[in-house]
All heavy atoms as TSV, in Angstrom:
chain	resi	resn	atom	element	x	y	z
A	1	MET	N	N	4.627	-17.009	-5.700
A	1	MET	CA	C	5.266	-15.883	-6.361
A	1	MET	C	C	6.445	-15.459	-5.488
A	1	MET	O	O	6.285	-15.155	-4.321
A	1	MET	CB	C	4.259	-14.743	-6.531
A	1	MET	CG	C	4.827	-13.559	-7.259
A	1	MET	SD	S	3.651	-12.194	-7.521
A	1	MET	CE	C	2.535	-12.899	-8.691
A	2	GLY	N	N	7.618	-15.417	-6.066
A	2	GLY	CA	C	8.815	-15.043	-5.322
A	2	GLY	C	C	8.976	-13.538	-5.187
A	2	GLY	O	O	8.284	-12.749	-5.836
A	3	LEU	N	N	9.917	-13.163	-4.355
A	3	LEU	CA	C	10.175	-11.742	-4.113
A	3	LEU	C	C	10.604	-11.027	-5.389
A	3	LEU	O	O	10.214	-9.892	-5.637
A	3	LEU	CB	C	11.245	-11.600	-3.035
A	3	LEU	CG	C	11.517	-10.200	-2.523
A	3	LEU	CD1	C	10.242	-9.568	-1.994
A	3	LEU	CD2	C	12.571	-10.226	-1.441
A	4	ALA	N	N	11.386	-11.701	-6.209
A	4	ALA	CA	C	11.830	-11.090	-7.464
A	4	ALA	C	C	10.647	-10.774	-8.381
A	4	ALA	O	O	10.624	-9.737	-9.046
A	4	ALA	CB	C	12.814	-12.012	-8.175
A	5	ALA	N	N	9.650	-11.647	-8.390
A	5	ALA	CA	C	8.466	-11.404	-9.224
A	5	ALA	C	C	7.669	-10.216	-8.715
A	5	ALA	O	O	7.121	-9.444	-9.498
A	5	ALA	CB	C	7.594	-12.654	-9.257
A	6	LEU	N	N	7.600	-10.039	-7.400
A	6	LEU	CA	C	6.864	-8.913	-6.828
A	6	LEU	C	C	7.557	-7.579	-7.074
A	6	LEU	O	O	6.911	-6.533	-7.090
A	6	LEU	CB	C	6.673	-9.120	-5.326
A	6	LEU	CG	C	5.783	-10.286	-4.931
A	6	LEU	CD1	C	5.784	-10.467	-3.422
A	6	LEU	CD2	C	4.375	-10.101	-5.445
A	7	ALA	N	N	8.863	-7.598	-7.264
A	7	ALA	CA	C	9.613	-6.360	-7.498
A	7	ALA	C	C	9.144	-5.654	-8.765
A	7	ALA	O	O	9.296	-4.445	-8.898
A	7	ALA	CB	C	11.103	-6.655	-7.575
A	8	GLY	N	N	8.561	-6.384	-9.677
A	8	GLY	CA	C	8.058	-5.788	-10.911
A	8	GLY	C	C	6.970	-4.759	-10.687
A	8	GLY	O	O	6.779	-3.850	-11.488
A	9	PHE	N	N	6.229	-4.875	-9.580
A	9	PHE	CA	C	5.163	-3.921	-9.288
A	9	PHE	C	C	5.716	-2.554	-8.890
A	9	PHE	O	O	5.065	-1.536	-9.058
A	9	PHE	CB	C	4.255	-4.441	-8.172
A	9	PHE	CG	C	3.485	-5.666	-8.565
A	9	PHE	CD1	C	3.628	-6.837	-7.853
A	9	PHE	CD2	C	2.625	-5.653	-9.653
A	9	PHE	CE1	C	2.922	-7.975	-8.209
A	9	PHE	CE2	C	1.916	-6.787	-10.018
A	9	PHE	CZ	C	2.071	-7.947	-9.296
A	10	SER	N	N	6.909	-2.519	-8.318
A	10	SER	CA	C	7.476	-1.244	-7.875
A	10	SER	C	C	8.543	-0.715	-8.828
A	10	SER	O	O	9.015	0.399	-8.665
A	10	SER	CB	C	8.079	-1.385	-6.471
A	10	SER	OG	O	9.129	-2.320	-6.482
A	11	TYR	N	N	8.903	-1.485	-9.816
A	11	TYR	CA	C	9.971	-1.096	-10.727
A	11	TYR	C	C	9.770	0.287	-11.363
A	11	TYR	O	O	10.700	1.091	-11.354
A	11	TYR	CB	C	10.151	-2.160	-11.821
A	11	TYR	CG	C	11.079	-1.732	-12.922
A	11	TYR	CD1	C	12.450	-1.730	-12.723
A	11	TYR	CD2	C	10.588	-1.293	-14.134
A	11	TYR	CE1	C	13.315	-1.313	-13.724
A	11	TYR	CE2	C	11.440	-0.873	-15.138
A	11	TYR	CZ	C	12.802	-0.889	-14.930
A	11	TYR	OH	O	13.634	-0.472	-15.909
A	12	PRO	N	N	8.589	0.604	-11.890
A	12	PRO	CA	C	8.451	1.925	-12.532
A	12	PRO	C	C	8.739	3.081	-11.574
A	12	PRO	O	O	9.320	4.085	-11.960
A	12	PRO	CB	C	6.986	1.957	-12.989
A	12	PRO	CG	C	6.568	0.540	-13.065
A	12	PRO	CD	C	7.359	-0.176	-12.012
A	13	PHE	N	N	8.357	2.930	-10.314
A	13	PHE	CA	C	8.560	4.008	-9.358
A	13	PHE	C	C	10.009	4.066	-8.890
A	13	PHE	O	O	10.550	5.144	-8.681
A	13	PHE	CB	C	7.586	3.860	-8.199
A	13	PHE	CG	C	6.166	3.753	-8.674
A	13	PHE	CD1	C	5.444	2.598	-8.488
A	13	PHE	CD2	C	5.575	4.796	-9.362
A	13	PHE	CE1	C	4.147	2.485	-8.954
A	13	PHE	CE2	C	4.284	4.699	-9.836
A	13	PHE	CZ	C	3.565	3.543	-9.639
A	14	ASN	N	N	10.638	2.914	-8.743
A	14	ASN	CA	C	12.061	2.900	-8.405
A	14	ASN	C	C	12.882	3.519	-9.531
A	14	ASN	O	O	13.839	4.251	-9.297
A	14	ASN	CB	C	12.548	1.473	-8.150
A	14	ASN	CG	C	11.971	0.879	-6.896
A	14	ASN	OD1	O	11.551	1.591	-6.002
A	14	ASN	ND2	N	11.948	-0.431	-6.836
A	15	PHE	N	N	12.510	3.230	-10.754
A	15	PHE	CA	C	13.244	3.723	-11.922
A	15	PHE	C	C	13.146	5.238	-12.057
A	15	PHE	O	O	14.112	5.908	-12.406
A	15	PHE	CB	C	12.692	3.039	-13.184
A	15	PHE	CG	C	13.413	3.428	-14.441
A	15	PHE	CD1	C	14.698	2.966	-14.695
A	15	PHE	CD2	C	12.811	4.249	-15.371
A	15	PHE	CE1	C	15.362	3.322	-15.855
A	15	PHE	CE2	C	13.460	4.610	-16.529
A	15	PHE	CZ	C	14.743	4.142	-16.776
A	16	THR	N	N	11.969	5.797	-11.768
A	16	THR	CA	C	11.768	7.242	-11.939
A	16	THR	C	C	12.086	8.036	-10.678
A	16	THR	O	O	12.048	9.263	-10.695
A	16	THR	CB	C	10.308	7.544	-12.339
A	16	THR	OG1	O	9.432	7.064	-11.317
A	16	THR	CG2	C	9.961	6.897	-13.670
A	17	GLY	N	N	12.367	7.346	-9.575
A	17	GLY	CA	C	12.697	8.046	-8.335
A	17	GLY	C	C	11.498	8.599	-7.598
A	17	GLY	O	O	11.620	9.473	-6.746
A	18	GLN	N	N	10.313	8.093	-7.922
A	18	GLN	CA	C	9.103	8.549	-7.247
A	18	GLN	C	C	8.926	7.793	-5.933
A	18	GLN	O	O	9.083	6.572	-5.892
A	18	GLN	CB	C	7.876	8.311	-8.127
A	18	GLN	CG	C	7.854	9.149	-9.372
A	18	GLN	CD	C	6.719	8.740	-10.261
A	18	GLN	OE1	O	6.907	7.902	-11.129
A	18	GLN	NE2	N	5.553	9.327	-10.033
A	19	PRO	N	N	8.570	8.493	-4.859
A	19	PRO	CA	C	8.321	7.806	-3.598
A	19	PRO	C	C	7.002	7.033	-3.678
A	19	PRO	O	O	6.040	7.475	-4.289
A	19	PRO	CB	C	8.235	8.943	-2.583
A	19	PRO	CG	C	7.794	10.122	-3.376
A	19	PRO	CD	C	8.406	9.946	-4.736
A	20	ALA	N	N	6.995	5.855	-3.066
A	20	ALA	CA	C	5.795	5.023	-3.066
A	20	ALA	C	C	5.675	4.303	-1.735
A	20	ALA	O	O	6.670	4.038	-1.067
A	20	ALA	CB	C	5.845	4.021	-4.214
A	21	CYS	N	N	4.446	4.000	-1.358
A	21	CYS	CA	C	4.178	3.323	-0.102
A	21	CYS	C	C	3.003	2.376	-0.314
A	21	CYS	O	O	2.023	2.726	-0.965
A	21	CYS	CB	C	3.834	4.363	0.961
A	21	CYS	SG	S	3.470	3.675	2.569
A	22	SER	N	N	3.113	1.174	0.217
A	22	SER	CA	C	2.033	0.198	0.129
A	22	SER	C	C	1.374	0.056	1.491
A	22	SER	O	O	2.062	-0.056	2.509
A	22	SER	CB	C	2.592	-1.145	-0.342
A	22	SER	OG	O	1.559	-2.088	-0.436
A	23	LEU	N	N	0.041	0.076	1.502
A	23	LEU	CA	C	-0.716	0.028	2.752
A	23	LEU	C	C	-1.812	-1.022	2.688
A	23	LEU	O	O	-2.379	-1.253	1.628
A	23	LEU	CB	C	-1.411	1.379	2.984
A	23	LEU	CG	C	-0.551	2.601	3.041
A	23	LEU	CD1	C	-1.378	3.834	2.773
A	23	LEU	CD2	C	0.091	2.682	4.405
A	24	PRO	N	N	-2.152	-1.622	3.820
A	24	PRO	CA	C	-3.349	-2.454	3.835
A	24	PRO	C	C	-4.571	-1.560	3.680
A	24	PRO	O	O	-4.627	-0.470	4.243
A	24	PRO	CB	C	-3.308	-3.130	5.209
A	24	PRO	CG	C	-2.415	-2.276	6.043
A	24	PRO	CD	C	-1.477	-1.582	5.108
A	25	ALA	N	N	-5.534	-2.006	2.875
A	25	ALA	CA	C	-6.679	-1.142	2.586
A	25	ALA	C	C	-8.023	-1.793	2.873
A	25	ALA	O	O	-9.047	-1.345	2.380
A	25	ALA	CB	C	-6.628	-0.694	1.122
A	26	GLY	N	N	-8.032	-2.856	3.633
A	26	GLY	CA	C	-9.297	-3.488	3.969
A	26	GLY	C	C	-9.397	-4.888	3.416
A	26	GLY	O	O	-8.383	-5.534	3.124
A	27	PHE	N	N	-10.640	-5.345	3.250
A	27	PHE	CA	C	-10.894	-6.715	2.822
A	27	PHE	C	C	-12.005	-6.756	1.797
A	27	PHE	O	O	-12.903	-5.924	1.821
A	27	PHE	CB	C	-11.284	-7.574	4.034
A	27	PHE	CG	C	-10.204	-7.643	5.073
A	27	PHE	CD1	C	-10.187	-6.754	6.133
A	27	PHE	CD2	C	-9.191	-8.577	4.984
A	27	PHE	CE1	C	-9.189	-6.798	7.094
A	27	PHE	CE2	C	-8.182	-8.625	5.933
A	27	PHE	CZ	C	-8.186	-7.743	6.990
A	28	THR	N	N	-11.946	-7.747	0.914
A	28	THR	CA	C	-13.027	-7.955	-0.049
A	28	THR	C	C	-14.211	-8.601	0.675
A	28	THR	O	O	-14.101	-8.993	1.838
A	28	THR	CB	C	-12.584	-8.890	-1.190
A	28	THR	OG1	O	-12.344	-10.193	-0.638
A	28	THR	CG2	C	-11.362	-8.370	-1.902
A	29	LYS	N	N	-15.330	-8.747	-0.011
A	29	LYS	CA	C	-16.488	-9.421	0.572
A	29	LYS	C	C	-16.152	-10.869	0.926
A	29	LYS	O	O	-16.740	-11.440	1.833
A	29	LYS	CB	C	-17.675	-9.369	-0.385
A	29	LYS	CG	C	-18.269	-7.994	-0.532
A	29	LYS	CD	C	-19.451	-7.999	-1.476
A	29	LYS	CE	C	-19.988	-6.579	-1.643
A	29	LYS	NZ	N	-21.122	-6.531	-2.563
A	30	ALA	N	N	-15.192	-11.443	0.213
A	30	ALA	CA	C	-14.777	-12.827	0.475
A	30	ALA	C	C	-13.767	-12.912	1.624
A	30	ALA	O	O	-13.319	-13.989	1.973
A	30	ALA	CB	C	-14.182	-13.435	-0.789
A	31	GLY	N	N	-13.386	-11.760	2.177
A	31	GLY	CA	C	-12.455	-11.752	3.298
A	31	GLY	C	C	-10.991	-11.688	2.920
A	31	GLY	O	O	-10.121	-11.811	3.777
A	32	LEU	N	N	-10.705	-11.494	1.642
A	32	LEU	CA	C	-9.313	-11.410	1.201
A	32	LEU	C	C	-8.775	-9.994	1.423
A	32	LEU	O	O	-9.495	-9.018	1.244
A	32	LEU	CB	C	-9.210	-11.775	-0.279
A	32	LEU	CG	C	-9.649	-13.201	-0.632
A	32	LEU	CD1	C	-9.658	-13.384	-2.141
A	32	LEU	CD2	C	-8.732	-14.213	0.025
A	33	PRO	N	N	-7.505	-9.879	1.797
A	33	PRO	CA	C	-6.943	-8.550	2.027
A	33	PRO	C	C	-6.730	-7.782	0.723
A	33	PRO	O	O	-6.448	-8.365	-0.322
A	33	PRO	CB	C	-5.601	-8.848	2.702
A	33	PRO	CG	C	-5.265	-10.229	2.291
A	33	PRO	CD	C	-6.560	-10.952	2.084
A	34	VAL	N	N	-6.877	-6.472	0.808
A	34	VAL	CA	C	-6.689	-5.575	-0.331
A	34	VAL	C	C	-5.636	-4.550	0.061
A	34	VAL	O	O	-5.596	-4.096	1.202
A	34	VAL	CB	C	-8.010	-4.851	-0.689
A	34	VAL	CG1	C	-7.796	-3.842	-1.801
A	34	VAL	CG2	C	-9.075	-5.850	-1.067
A	35	GLY	N	N	-4.778	-4.195	-0.878
A	35	GLY	CA	C	-3.747	-3.203	-0.611
A	35	GLY	C	C	-3.936	-1.945	-1.436
A	35	GLY	O	O	-4.630	-1.947	-2.453
A	36	LEU	N	N	-3.322	-0.878	-0.981
A	36	LEU	CA	C	-3.352	0.413	-1.671
A	36	LEU	C	C	-1.918	0.891	-1.828
A	36	LEU	O	O	-1.138	0.837	-0.871
A	36	LEU	CB	C	-4.142	1.435	-0.855
A	36	LEU	CG	C	-4.040	2.893	-1.307
A	36	LEU	CD1	C	-4.814	3.089	-2.602
A	36	LEU	CD2	C	-4.575	3.813	-0.234
A	37	GLN	N	N	-1.554	1.319	-3.011
A	37	GLN	CA	C	-0.224	1.867	-3.216
A	37	GLN	C	C	-0.358	3.365	-3.455
A	37	GLN	O	O	-1.053	3.805	-4.358
A	37	GLN	CB	C	0.465	1.202	-4.405
A	37	GLN	CG	C	1.925	1.589	-4.524
A	37	GLN	CD	C	2.660	0.769	-5.563
A	37	GLN	OE1	O	2.079	0.305	-6.527
A	37	GLN	NE2	N	3.952	0.607	-5.370
A	38	VAL	N	N	0.317	4.146	-2.624
A	38	VAL	CA	C	0.326	5.600	-2.749
A	38	VAL	C	C	1.638	5.985	-3.419
A	38	VAL	O	O	2.714	5.585	-2.954
A	38	VAL	CB	C	0.226	6.283	-1.363
A	38	VAL	CG1	C	0.269	7.785	-1.503
A	38	VAL	CG2	C	-1.030	5.840	-0.642
A	39	VAL	N	N	1.552	6.740	-4.494
A	39	VAL	CA	C	2.738	7.160	-5.245
A	39	VAL	C	C	2.712	8.671	-5.371
A	39	VAL	O	O	1.669	9.256	-5.650
A	39	VAL	CB	C	2.759	6.516	-6.652
A	39	VAL	CG1	C	3.981	6.959	-7.426
A	39	VAL	CG2	C	2.693	5.011	-6.539
A	40	GLY	N	N	3.864	9.301	-5.179
A	40	GLY	CA	C	3.938	10.756	-5.270
A	40	GLY	C	C	4.859	11.233	-6.368
A	40	GLY	O	O	5.516	10.442	-7.041
A	41	ARG	N	N	4.870	12.516	-6.523
A	41	ARG	CA	C	5.809	13.128	-7.467
A	41	ARG	C	C	7.232	12.926	-6.966
A	41	ARG	O	O	7.465	12.706	-5.777
A	41	ARG	CB	C	5.527	14.620	-7.587
A	41	ARG	CG	C	4.218	14.936	-8.222
A	41	ARG	CD	C	4.023	16.420	-8.305
A	41	ARG	NE	N	2.753	16.713	-8.952
A	41	ARG	CZ	C	2.325	17.913	-9.210
A	41	ARG	NH1	N	3.047	18.961	-8.862
A	41	ARG	NH2	N	1.179	18.098	-9.810
A	42	ARG	N	N	8.157	13.047	-7.855
A	42	ARG	CA	C	9.569	12.893	-7.495
A	42	ARG	C	C	9.922	13.879	-6.379
A	42	ARG	O	O	9.550	15.053	-6.434
A	42	ARG	CB	C	10.432	13.141	-8.726
A	42	ARG	CG	C	11.842	12.699	-8.543
A	42	ARG	CD	C	12.549	12.660	-9.865
A	42	ARG	NE	N	13.865	12.081	-9.648
A	42	ARG	CZ	C	14.901	12.294	-10.419
A	42	ARG	NH1	N	14.765	13.070	-11.479
A	42	ARG	NH2	N	16.056	11.740	-10.160
A	43	PHE	N	N	10.601	13.392	-5.359
A	43	PHE	CA	C	11.051	14.153	-4.190
A	43	PHE	C	C	9.903	14.567	-3.256
A	43	PHE	O	O	10.111	15.369	-2.369
A	43	PHE	CB	C	11.865	15.392	-4.588
A	43	PHE	CG	C	13.054	15.062	-5.441
A	43	PHE	CD1	C	13.140	15.554	-6.734
A	43	PHE	CD2	C	14.069	14.261	-4.968
A	43	PHE	CE1	C	14.233	15.266	-7.535
A	43	PHE	CE2	C	15.167	13.964	-5.750
A	43	PHE	CZ	C	15.251	14.463	-7.046
A	44	ALA	N	N	8.710	14.017	-3.455
A	44	ALA	CA	C	7.576	14.355	-2.592
A	44	ALA	C	C	7.366	13.274	-1.525
A	44	ALA	O	O	6.245	12.882	-1.230
A	44	ALA	CB	C	6.311	14.544	-3.422
A	45	ASP	N	N	8.456	12.821	-0.930
A	45	ASP	CA	C	8.394	11.764	0.075
A	45	ASP	C	C	7.465	12.140	1.232
A	45	ASP	O	O	6.655	11.326	1.682
A	45	ASP	CB	C	9.784	11.460	0.632
A	45	ASP	CG	C	10.751	11.005	-0.441
A	45	ASP	OD1	O	11.018	11.788	-1.372
A	45	ASP	OD2	O	11.241	9.874	-0.335
A	46	LEU	N	N	7.582	13.357	1.710
A	46	LEU	CA	C	6.772	13.790	2.835
A	46	LEU	C	C	5.282	13.735	2.501
A	46	LEU	O	O	4.469	13.296	3.315
A	46	LEU	CB	C	7.163	15.200	3.278
A	46	LEU	CG	C	6.386	15.754	4.465
A	46	LEU	CD1	C	6.571	14.871	5.697
A	46	LEU	CD2	C	6.828	17.179	4.761
A	47	THR	N	N	4.911	14.128	1.308
A	47	THR	CA	C	3.509	14.090	0.891
A	47	THR	C	C	2.981	12.662	0.890
A	47	THR	O	O	1.862	12.405	1.347
A	47	THR	CB	C	3.341	14.715	-0.507
A	47	THR	OG1	O	3.839	16.048	-0.481
A	47	THR	CG2	C	1.892	14.709	-0.957
A	48	VAL	N	N	3.783	11.718	0.390
A	48	VAL	CA	C	3.376	10.315	0.368
A	48	VAL	C	C	3.198	9.799	1.795
A	48	VAL	O	O	2.211	9.134	2.109
A	48	VAL	CB	C	4.394	9.457	-0.409
A	48	VAL	CG1	C	4.135	7.973	-0.215
A	48	VAL	CG2	C	4.354	9.806	-1.885
A	49	LEU	N	N	4.140	10.119	2.673
A	49	LEU	CA	C	4.041	9.672	4.056
A	49	LEU	C	C	2.846	10.298	4.769
A	49	LEU	O	O	2.165	9.635	5.560
A	49	LEU	CB	C	5.333	9.984	4.808
A	49	LEU	CG	C	6.545	9.181	4.352
A	49	LEU	CD1	C	7.804	9.678	5.059
A	49	LEU	CD2	C	6.345	7.697	4.593
A	50	GLN	N	N	2.553	11.560	4.485
A	50	GLN	CA	C	1.392	12.212	5.096
A	50	GLN	C	C	0.092	11.584	4.606
A	50	GLN	O	O	-0.835	11.374	5.390
A	50	GLN	CB	C	1.407	13.710	4.802
A	50	GLN	CG	C	2.487	14.456	5.561
A	50	GLN	CD	C	2.618	15.907	5.127
A	50	GLN	OE1	O	2.347	16.265	3.988
A	50	GLN	NE2	N	3.071	16.745	6.049
A	51	ALA	N	N	0.020	11.295	3.313
A	51	ALA	CA	C	-1.184	10.649	2.767
A	51	ALA	C	C	-1.357	9.258	3.363
A	51	ALA	O	O	-2.466	8.862	3.730
A	51	ALA	CB	C	-1.102	10.576	1.243
A	52	ALA	N	N	-0.272	8.519	3.485
A	52	ALA	CA	C	-0.330	7.176	4.069
A	52	ALA	C	C	-0.772	7.239	5.526
A	52	ALA	O	O	-1.608	6.440	5.970
A	52	ALA	CB	C	1.026	6.493	3.947
A	53	ALA	N	N	-0.242	8.181	6.278
A	53	ALA	CA	C	-0.606	8.330	7.689
A	53	ALA	C	C	-2.088	8.694	7.829
A	53	ALA	O	O	-2.783	8.156	8.700
A	53	ALA	CB	C	0.263	9.388	8.359
A	54	ALA	N	N	-2.583	9.588	6.982
A	54	ALA	CA	C	-3.992	9.981	7.036
A	54	ALA	C	C	-4.896	8.798	6.688
A	54	ALA	O	O	-5.929	8.582	7.336
A	54	ALA	CB	C	-4.257	11.140	6.082
A	55	PHE	N	N	-4.503	8.010	5.704
A	55	PHE	CA	C	-5.292	6.843	5.315
A	55	PHE	C	C	-5.312	5.820	6.450
A	55	PHE	O	O	-6.359	5.265	6.773
A	55	PHE	CB	C	-4.723	6.222	4.042
A	55	PHE	CG	C	-5.555	5.094	3.512
A	55	PHE	CD1	C	-6.718	5.342	2.810
A	55	PHE	CD2	C	-5.171	3.779	3.724
A	55	PHE	CE1	C	-7.496	4.294	2.339
A	55	PHE	CE2	C	-5.941	2.730	3.251
A	55	PHE	CZ	C	-7.105	2.987	2.554
A	56	GLU	N	N	-4.166	5.574	7.058
A	56	GLU	CA	C	-4.112	4.621	8.170
A	56	GLU	C	C	-4.927	5.100	9.367
A	56	GLU	O	O	-5.561	4.304	10.051
A	56	GLU	CB	C	-2.665	4.375	8.598
A	56	GLU	CG	C	-1.919	3.473	7.649
A	56	GLU	CD	C	-0.557	3.075	8.180
A	56	GLU	OE1	O	0.074	3.870	8.918
A	56	GLU	OE2	O	-0.121	1.963	7.857
A	57	LYS	N	N	-4.931	6.383	9.615
A	57	LYS	CA	C	-5.697	6.927	10.739
A	57	LYS	C	C	-7.201	6.763	10.521
A	57	LYS	O	O	-7.947	6.535	11.473
A	57	LYS	CB	C	-5.350	8.410	10.915
A	57	LYS	CG	C	-5.973	9.031	12.128
A	57	LYS	CD	C	-5.519	10.461	12.291
A	57	LYS	CE	C	-6.155	11.083	13.526
A	57	LYS	NZ	N	-5.749	12.472	13.707
A	58	ALA	N	N	-7.638	6.838	9.277
A	58	ALA	CA	C	-9.064	6.762	8.956
A	58	ALA	C	C	-9.567	5.338	8.743
A	58	ALA	O	O	-10.755	5.150	8.513
A	58	ALA	CB	C	-9.340	7.581	7.691
A	59	ARG	N	N	-8.714	4.345	8.839
A	59	ARG	CA	C	-9.091	2.970	8.494
A	59	ARG	C	C	-10.182	2.421	9.423
A	59	ARG	O	O	-9.965	2.255	10.616
A	59	ARG	CB	C	-7.884	2.063	8.500
A	59	ARG	CG	C	-7.233	1.955	9.844
A	59	ARG	CD	C	-5.999	1.083	9.807
A	59	ARG	NE	N	-5.532	0.949	11.171
A	59	ARG	CZ	C	-4.326	1.227	11.583
A	59	ARG	NH1	N	-3.418	1.613	10.722
A	59	ARG	NH2	N	-3.991	1.089	12.837
A	60	PRO	N	N	-11.346	2.111	8.874
A	60	PRO	CA	C	-12.447	1.586	9.681
A	60	PRO	C	C	-12.321	0.089	9.966
A	60	PRO	O	O	-13.055	-0.439	10.782
A	60	PRO	CB	C	-13.680	1.875	8.825
A	60	PRO	CG	C	-13.159	1.866	7.436
A	60	PRO	CD	C	-11.746	2.409	7.518
A	61	TRP	N	N	-11.421	-0.600	9.300
A	61	TRP	CA	C	-11.276	-2.049	9.443
A	61	TRP	C	C	-10.143	-2.418	10.400
A	61	TRP	O	O	-9.721	-3.563	10.464
A	61	TRP	CB	C	-10.985	-2.671	8.081
A	61	TRP	CG	C	-9.702	-2.171	7.534
A	61	TRP	CD1	C	-8.450	-2.711	7.742
A	61	TRP	CD2	C	-9.488	-1.017	6.757
A	61	TRP	NE1	N	-7.495	-1.947	7.128
A	61	TRP	CE2	C	-8.112	-0.890	6.513
A	61	TRP	CE3	C	-10.340	-0.048	6.231
A	61	TRP	CZ2	C	-7.579	0.152	5.773
A	61	TRP	CZ3	C	-9.778	0.972	5.497
A	61	TRP	CH2	C	-8.427	1.065	5.287
A	62	GLN	N	N	-9.659	-1.490	11.156
A	62	GLN	CA	C	-8.477	-1.685	11.984
A	62	GLN	C	C	-8.534	-2.944	12.842
A	62	GLN	O	O	-7.554	-3.654	12.995
A	62	GLN	CB	C	-8.261	-0.462	12.887
A	62	GLN	CG	C	-7.015	-0.555	13.739
A	62	GLN	CD	C	-6.779	0.711	14.535
A	62	GLN	OE1	O	-7.613	1.592	14.545
A	62	GLN	NE2	N	-5.662	0.796	15.188
A	63	GLN	N	N	-9.676	-3.255	13.416
A	63	GLN	CA	C	-9.793	-4.431	14.282
A	63	GLN	C	C	-10.244	-5.684	13.542
A	63	GLN	O	O	-10.408	-6.733	14.143
A	63	GLN	CB	C	-10.752	-4.124	15.440
A	63	GLN	CG	C	-10.325	-2.957	16.287
A	63	GLN	CD	C	-8.937	-3.129	16.891
A	63	GLN	OE1	O	-8.563	-4.224	17.304
A	63	GLN	NE2	N	-8.150	-2.069	16.921
A	64	THR	N	N	-10.463	-5.582	12.232
A	64	THR	CA	C	-10.914	-6.723	11.448
A	64	THR	C	C	-9.744	-7.637	11.116
A	64	THR	O	O	-8.682	-7.173	10.712
A	64	THR	CB	C	-11.575	-6.251	10.126
A	64	THR	OG1	O	-12.609	-5.318	10.451
A	64	THR	CG2	C	-12.133	-7.407	9.339
A	65	ARG	N	N	-9.954	-8.926	11.303
A	65	ARG	CA	C	-8.941	-9.916	10.971
A	65	ARG	C	C	-9.570	-10.955	10.058
A	65	ARG	O	O	-10.713	-11.367	10.290
A	65	ARG	CB	C	-8.399	-10.612	12.226
A	65	ARG	CG	C	-7.778	-9.662	13.238
A	65	ARG	CD	C	-6.428	-9.146	12.722
A	65	ARG	NE	N	-5.756	-8.321	13.708
A	65	ARG	CZ	C	-5.802	-7.011	13.765
A	65	ARG	NH1	N	-6.519	-6.346	12.894
A	65	ARG	NH2	N	-5.144	-6.342	14.673
A	66	PRO	N	N	-8.855	-11.402	9.038
A	66	PRO	CA	C	-9.420	-12.439	8.161
A	66	PRO	C	C	-9.540	-13.758	8.916
A	66	PRO	O	O	-8.768	-14.050	9.827
A	66	PRO	CB	C	-8.408	-12.540	7.029
A	66	PRO	CG	C	-7.139	-12.034	7.599
A	66	PRO	CD	C	-7.506	-11.019	8.637
A	67	GLU	N	N	-10.533	-14.547	8.527
A	67	GLU	CA	C	-10.703	-15.866	9.132
A	67	GLU	C	C	-9.612	-16.793	8.626
A	67	GLU	O	O	-9.242	-16.757	7.465
A	67	GLU	CB	C	-12.062	-16.439	8.786
A	67	GLU	CG	C	-13.208	-15.696	9.445
A	67	GLU	CD	C	-14.537	-16.360	9.167
A	67	GLU	OE1	O	-14.565	-17.596	8.963
A	67	GLU	OE2	O	-15.532	-15.650	9.168
A	68	VAL	N	N	-9.079	-17.601	9.520
A	68	VAL	CA	C	-8.045	-18.559	9.164
A	68	VAL	C	C	-8.605	-19.949	9.405
A	68	VAL	O	O	-9.080	-20.254	10.488
A	68	VAL	CB	C	-6.766	-18.332	10.001
A	68	VAL	CG1	C	-5.718	-19.359	9.640
A	68	VAL	CG2	C	-6.250	-16.926	9.813
A	69	ASP	N	N	-8.549	-20.767	8.367
A	69	ASP	CA	C	-9.062	-22.145	8.514
A	69	ASP	C	C	-8.017	-23.055	9.098
A	69	ASP	O	O	-6.886	-22.986	8.916
A	69	ASP	CB	C	-9.517	-22.698	7.163
A	69	ASP	CG	C	-10.711	-21.920	6.639
A	69	ASP	OD1	O	-11.473	-21.383	7.455
A	69	ASP	OD2	O	-10.871	-21.863	5.416
């Protein structure tokens, strides 16, 4: 999947001017990484950054790394 294809996931937020942030959110039982996207109201950049910072601070998987074959 190219970068242009991935841009479709953020298009609605870019179009409406809503701040958004993507964060690592842990791993599935199979060891695959999972992400979390935090989206805020228009002009609520600080709120999105504060929520992202709080989520990152609370992450229990911080030292977990996926197995690489």
